[in-house]
C-alpha positions in Angstrom: 13.2 -22.9 -30.1 10.0 -22.1 -28.3 8.5 -18.6 -29.0 7.9 -16.6 -25.8 5.4 -13.7 -25.8 4.9 -11.2 -23.0 1.2 -10.9 -22.2 1.2 -9.1 -18.9 3.8 -7.3 -16.8 3.3 -6.9 -13.0 5.1 -4.0 -11.4 5.1 -2.7 -7.9 6.6 0.4 -6.4 6.2 2.6 -3.4 5.6 6.3 -3.0 7.3 7.9 -0.1 4.2 8.6 2.0 1.1 6.9 3.3 -2.1 7.4 1.3 -5.5 8.4 2.6 -7.6 6.0 0.6 -11.0 7.5 1.4 -9.7 10.9 0.4 -8.2 9.6 -2.8 -11.4 7.9 -3.7 -13.2 11.2 -3.2 -10.7 13.3 -5.1 -9.8 11.1 -8.1 -12.2 10.5 -10.9 -13.1 7.0 -12.1 -11.6 5.1 -9.2 -13.0 2.1 -7.3 -12.8 1.9 -3.5 -14.6 -0.8 -1.6 -12.8 -1.1 1.7 -14.9 -4.1 2.8 -13.7 -6.0 -0.3 -10.1 -4.8 -0.8 -8.1 -2.3 1.2 -7.0 -0.4 -1.9 -8.0 2.3 -4.4 -8.3 0.8 -7.9 -7.4 2.9 -10.9 -8.2 1.5 -14.4 -6.7 2.7 -17.6 -7.9 2.1 -21.1 -4.7 2.9 -22.9 -2.6 1.1 -22.2 -5.1 -1.4 -20.9 -4.0 -1.8 -17.3 -5.0 -1.2 -13.7 -3.3 -0.1 -10.5 -4.0 -0.8 -6.8 -2.9 1.8 -4.3 -2.6 0.8 -0.7 -2.6 3.0 2.4 1.1 2.2 3.0 2.0 3.8 -0.3 2.5 0.5 -2.2 1.3 0.6 -5.8 0.7 -2.6 -7.8 0.3 -2.3 -11.6 -0.9 -5.1 -13.8 -1.6 -5.2 -17.5 1.2 -3.4 -19.4 2.7 -5.5 -22.2 6.1 -3.8 -22.4 8.3 -1.4 -20.5 7.1 1.6 -22.5 3.6 0.9 -21.3 4.9 0.4 -17.7 6.5 3.9 -17.8 3.4 5.4 -19.3 1.1 3.9 -16.6 3.5 4.8 -13.7 3.6 8.4 -15.1 -0.2 8.6 -15.2 -0.5 7.4 -11.6 2.1 9.8 -10.3 0.5 12.7 -12.3 -2.8 12.2 -10.5 
């Protein structure tokens, strides 16, 4: 049987409000916001190694977690900010 290994999980979820991206970029430390390049605020995490893109509609896309424990950890870190 072929061995399967999870390398990267992609998760998306929505918060229940719209997001003011310029204000988030100002208020949150260590974020990237280049509206001419991508219409999202980018958060990067070193542990677990992952990143999140937050859109103005409240959609959040997370990439990088390798298991569901890391997914929950990253989502908690995003919501705590």
